[in-house]
N, C-alpha and C positions, 0 to 999 in steps of 0.2 A: 386446595380447599375451595369449595363452591362460594360464589358471591352471595351475599345476603343484603336485603333491603329493608328499610323501615318506611312505613307509610302511616301518616296520621290522618284519620278520617273522623268526620262528625258522625253522630249516631245515624243521621239520615243517609249519609254517604255509605256507611257500613251496611245499612238496610238495602240500598240499591246494589251494592257489590254482591251481597248475599243472594238477592233475587236474580241477578245476572248469572251468577255461577249455577244456581239451581236450574234456570231456564236452559243454559248451555248443556248441562249433562242430561237433563230430562229429555230435551229435544233429540239429542244424540242417541238416547235410548228408545226413541220412538214414542215418547209420552208427550202428547200435544195438548192435553186437556187444560192444564193451568194456563198455558200460554194463550190458548184460544179464548179462555174466559177473561183474562186480563186485557188482551188486545181488543176484544169486542165490547167490553164494558167501559173502556176509557172515554170519559166525557159524557156518559149517558146519565141522565137525571132519573134515578130510580125512586124518587120521593113519592110517597103515596098521596101527597097533596096535589100532585100534578093530575089534572083531569084526564090526561091521556096515559096514565100509568099502566093500565093493562095492555094497551096497544104497544107502548114502548117496550114493556117487559117481554111480551110475546115476540116482537121483532128481534129483540136481543137474543132470546133463547134460540130462535130459528137461525139467526146469523151465527151464533156461537157454535151450534151443532154442525152447521155446514162447514165452518172454518175448521173445526176439530176434525171432522171426517176427511176433509180435503188434505189437511196437513198430515194426518196419520197415513193417508194413501201415499202422499209424496215421500214421507219418511220410510215407508215400507219399500217403495220403489228404489229409493236412494240407498238405503242401508240393508235391505233384505229382511227376512223374518227373524233370523237369529243375530241379535246384536250383541257383540262382545265389547265390554268396556275397554277403552283405550287408556293408556297411561294418563293422557291429558284429561279424560273424563274422571278418572279416579283422583287426580290431583285437584281438579275443580270441586269434586264432592268432598274431599278432605278439608279444603279451605272453607267450603260452605258449612261443613259440620262444626269446624272450630269457631266460626262466626256465630252460628246458632248457639253453641255452648256458651260463648262469652255474653251473648244477649239474653241468656236465661231461657232459651227455647228448646233445650235438649233435655231428654229424660235421663240421660246417662250422667255418671259422675265425672266423666272426662271425655274430651273428643277422641275419636279413634283414628289411628293411622289407616288411611285408605290409599293404596297405590304405592309408588316407589319413593315418594318424598316424605320427610318427617312432618308431623303435625305442626302447622304454623303457630308461633307464639303470638298471642294477642294480649295486650295489657291496656287497661284503661289509664289514660293520662289526664292530668289536670288541664283545664282550658288555659292556653298560653296568653289569651287576651283578658283574662279575669283580673 
């Protein structure tokens, strides 16, 4: 029988795990857009109150587009043009899908098994410190 583990996460930790899993399998599929957008927007003040808003936004767009293009080129060189999902990628996508379902972000009535592993069981627990 395979070993099983339980992990208790806060909502914020679950959001970060979901994001990490998505970045992992999307980058492995050669999809760099979301990663480039997140990486280039971190710490940028996009508020319209800022007098330099247009310049800041234009610099961000240029940087994001350059990073995305560079990453997509690197991923094409590393992975080739025909990318096949590996078991690890499918397992990551399955866990990601189960988390999305639990967080109410899925349009499906249940998470789907993707890859060789069963759909992970996720259950909401009461706060132990309450």
